[in-house]
C-alpha distance (Angstrom), angle and dihedral (degrees) to the residues before:
residue distance angle dihedral
M1 . . .
S2 3.80 . .
E3 3.84 120.4 .
A4 3.87 88.0 -129.8
T5 3.79 121.4 99.0
V6 3.75 129.3 -150.1
I7 3.83 115.2 -154.8
V8 3.85 111.2 -153.7
L9 3.82 116.1 -154.0
H10 3.78 111.2 -161.1
E11 3.77 133.8 -130.9
G12 3.80 125.1 -104.8
W13 3.80 90.0 -85.3
G14 3.77 86.8 75.1
R15 3.81 133.6 -130.5
T16 3.84 93.7 -24.6
L17 3.82 135.4 151.3
D18 3.75 93.4 -83.8
I19 3.78 89.1 64.3
D20 3.82 89.8 51.9
S21 3.81 86.8 54.5
V22 3.80 92.7 50.1
S23 3.78 90.4 48.2
D24 3.81 92.1 49.7
R25 3.78 91.0 51.4
I26 3.84 91.4 52.8
A27 3.72 93.3 45.1
A28 3.80 90.1 53.3
H29 3.76 88.3 66.7
G30 3.85 90.4 58.6
W31 3.77 103.2 -98.3
R32 3.82 125.3 126.9
V33 3.85 109.8 -117.2
V34 3.85 130.0 -152.3
A35 3.87 118.0 -175.3
P36 3.82 111.2 -178.2
D37 3.81 122.0 -162.9
L38 3.81 99.6 -115.4
F39 3.77 90.0 -165.2
D40 3.76 93.1 53.0
G41 3.79 92.5 -144.1
A42 3.81 92.2 -51.8
S43 3.85 124.7 134.0
R44 3.76 109.5 -68.3
L45 3.80 90.4 -148.8
G46 3.71 95.4 48.4
S47 3.78 91.3 47.3
L48 3.79 92.9 51.6
F49 3.88 93.5 49.3
A50 3.80 89.2 53.3
L51 3.80 95.5 45.3
P52 3.84 105.4 82.9
A53 3.75 93.0 61.0
R54 3.75 92.1 41.5
L55 3.81 91.9 50.0
A56 3.76 89.4 53.3
R57 3.84 92.1 51.5
C58 3.81 93.9 36.0
E59 3.84 91.1 -129.5
G60 3.81 143.1 116.0
R61 3.69 140.3 73.0
V62 3.83 93.5 -62.5
F63 3.79 90.7 61.6
D64 3.76 93.5 41.2
I65 3.83 93.0 54.4
A66 3.85 92.2 46.4
A67 3.84 93.8 46.9
E68 3.78 91.9 48.2
A69 3.81 93.4 49.1
I70 3.79 93.5 46.7
G71 3.76 93.2 44.2
E72 3.82 93.5 52.2
E73 3.79 94.3 48.8
S74 3.79 92.2 44.5
Q75 3.83 88.0 59.5
R76 3.79 90.7 52.7
G77 3.71 93.6 56.7
P78 3.88 142.8 -78.4
S79 3.79 112.6 -0.4
A80 3.77 143.5 171.4
V81 3.75 137.5 -172.3
I82 3.76 129.8 -127.2
G83 3.85 109.6 -167.3
L84 3.76 120.3 -172.3
S85 3.84 118.3 -158.9
L86 3.79 102.8 -53.2
G87 3.80 90.2 19.1
A88 3.76 91.5 54.0
A89 3.84 91.4 51.6
V90 3.80 90.2 51.0
A91 3.88 92.8 47.7
L92 3.79 92.5 51.0
R93 3.89 90.9 51.8
L94 3.83 93.0 51.8
P95 3.84 118.1 85.1
L96 3.79 93.2 -116.4
Q97 3.77 125.3 164.5
V98 3.83 93.9 -173.5
P99 3.77 121.4 95.1
V100 3.87 113.5 -83.0
V101 3.76 130.0 -155.8
A102 3.78 106.2 -158.7
A103 3.88 108.1 -166.9
Y104 3.77 115.6 -169.3
G105 3.77 93.6 -34.5
H106 3.75 129.7 153.2
V107 3.88 107.1 -103.8
P108 3.79 108.9 -137.1
R109 3.74 122.8 -147.8
G110 3.72 105.8 -101.5
I111 3.81 106.2 37.7
R112 3.74 107.4 -154.3
A113 3.87 98.1 -173.9
T114 3.82 109.1 104.5
G115 3.79 100.8 -179.3
P116 3.85 127.1 88.1
I117 3.90 112.1 -61.9
L118 3.79 127.6 -157.5
G119 3.80 110.4 -163.5
V120 3.80 117.3 -155.8
Y121 3.81 116.3 -166.1
G122 3.78 140.1 158.1
T123 3.78 121.7 -133.2
G124 3.85 88.7 -138.4
D125 3.89 94.5 53.3
P126 3.85 107.4 130.9
L127 3.79 92.0 -162.1
V128 3.75 115.5 40.9
A129 3.77 112.2 16.7
R130 3.76 87.6 115.5
S131 3.79 90.1 53.1
G132 3.79 90.4 56.7
R133 3.78 90.8 56.3
R134 3.78 89.8 49.6
L135 3.72 90.9 50.8
Q136 3.83 90.5 53.7
L137 3.87 87.4 69.4
H138 3.84 92.6 61.7
P139 3.76 109.6 105.4
H140 3.83 94.3 -135.7
A141 3.81 98.0 41.4
D142 3.85 129.1 103.0
V143 3.81 107.4 -167.2
R144 3.79 118.9 -160.5
W145 3.79 121.7 -163.8
F146 3.81 124.7 -153.5
E147 3.79 117.6 -155.8
G148 3.73 115.2 -118.8
A149 3.81 96.8 -4.6
G150 3.78 118.2 133.6
H151 3.84 133.3 -163.9
S152 3.78 120.2 -42.8
F153 3.80 90.7 12.3
L154 3.81 95.3 149.8
V155 3.76 90.8 70.6
D156 3.83 118.3 116.9
P157 3.77 109.2 -104.7
E158 3.79 89.7 -138.0
V159 3.72 91.0 58.1
G160 3.91 103.4 33.9
L161 3.76 126.6 173.2
P162 3.79 132.2 -56.2
M163 3.80 88.3 -105.4
R164 3.82 138.4 10.8
L165 3.75 118.6 -112.7
P166 3.92 130.6 164.9
G167 3.72 112.7 -92.3
F168 3.85 93.7 16.1
G169 3.77 131.1 102.3
P170 3.71 145.2 42.0
H171 3.91 122.2 -12.0
P172 3.84 133.4 -179.9
A173 3.84 89.2 -117.5
A174 3.81 87.5 73.0
E175 3.80 91.8 86.0
L176 3.82 90.9 57.7
A177 3.74 90.6 45.1
W178 3.84 90.7 51.8
S179 3.77 90.3 50.7
D180 3.89 88.9 55.7
I181 3.81 91.7 46.4
V182 3.80 94.0 50.1
A183 3.84 92.0 45.4
F184 3.91 88.9 51.2
L185 3.83 91.8 50.6
D186 3.83 91.2 42.6
H187 3.86 88.0 53.1
H188 3.86 93.4 52.6
F189 3.80 97.6 36.2
G190 3.72 103.6 29.6
D191 3.79 119.5 -122.7
P192 3.92 107.9 -48.8
V193 3.84 94.2 -140.9
E194 3.83 90.6 48.9
N195 3.79 91.8 48.2
A196 3.84 90.9 50.6
L197 3.82 89.1 52.3
T198 3.85 92.7 47.1
R199 3.93 90.0 50.7
A200 3.81 91.1 49.2
T201 3.77 91.3 50.1
R202 3.81 90.9 45.7
N203 3.76 94.1 47.9
G204 3.85 95.2 42.4
P205 3.75 126.8 -139.0
K206 3.79 119.5 -38.3
V207 3.82 112.4 -111.8
């Protein structure tokens, strides 16, 4: 397994099965995955109602948990963040120097992330298409658009979302998006299999 870690910041649904599916997919490429519960067991509804003001001020338990997880993993070794919807908005508001994948997230005014950013948005997203266009103006961002995809389109079709909403949910474009995400991480981490072989060569055979 690679020494690199990917921190997954979940959507507004909370730490649900779709996040497990995303985490499994990332781990299959050889990276270590950490997916903290940003709501820390609190009411999802109450956390969402309080979120807009906290996003504007960049404060609250959601930010504290995300910053703590990212800080700990950054000290361990190379790391990157994948934020989905709510998680993307949180990641963009934190002063991060690590690579960030911002998937269909609201883009706040005053992005504080300073590392490379990959934006992943669907042209059919009813919530944040405008945010994707705003992110395109950021000097370190590369925004990819996926035709016909809506919100939360990276979700595994076999898992789905906690509820069905128009313009939300799995889309075939997810496979193309995942290819871009993996290529982005590969570029910044180096290929995990190649890294493992390099470490084995450097360390020599075990006796």
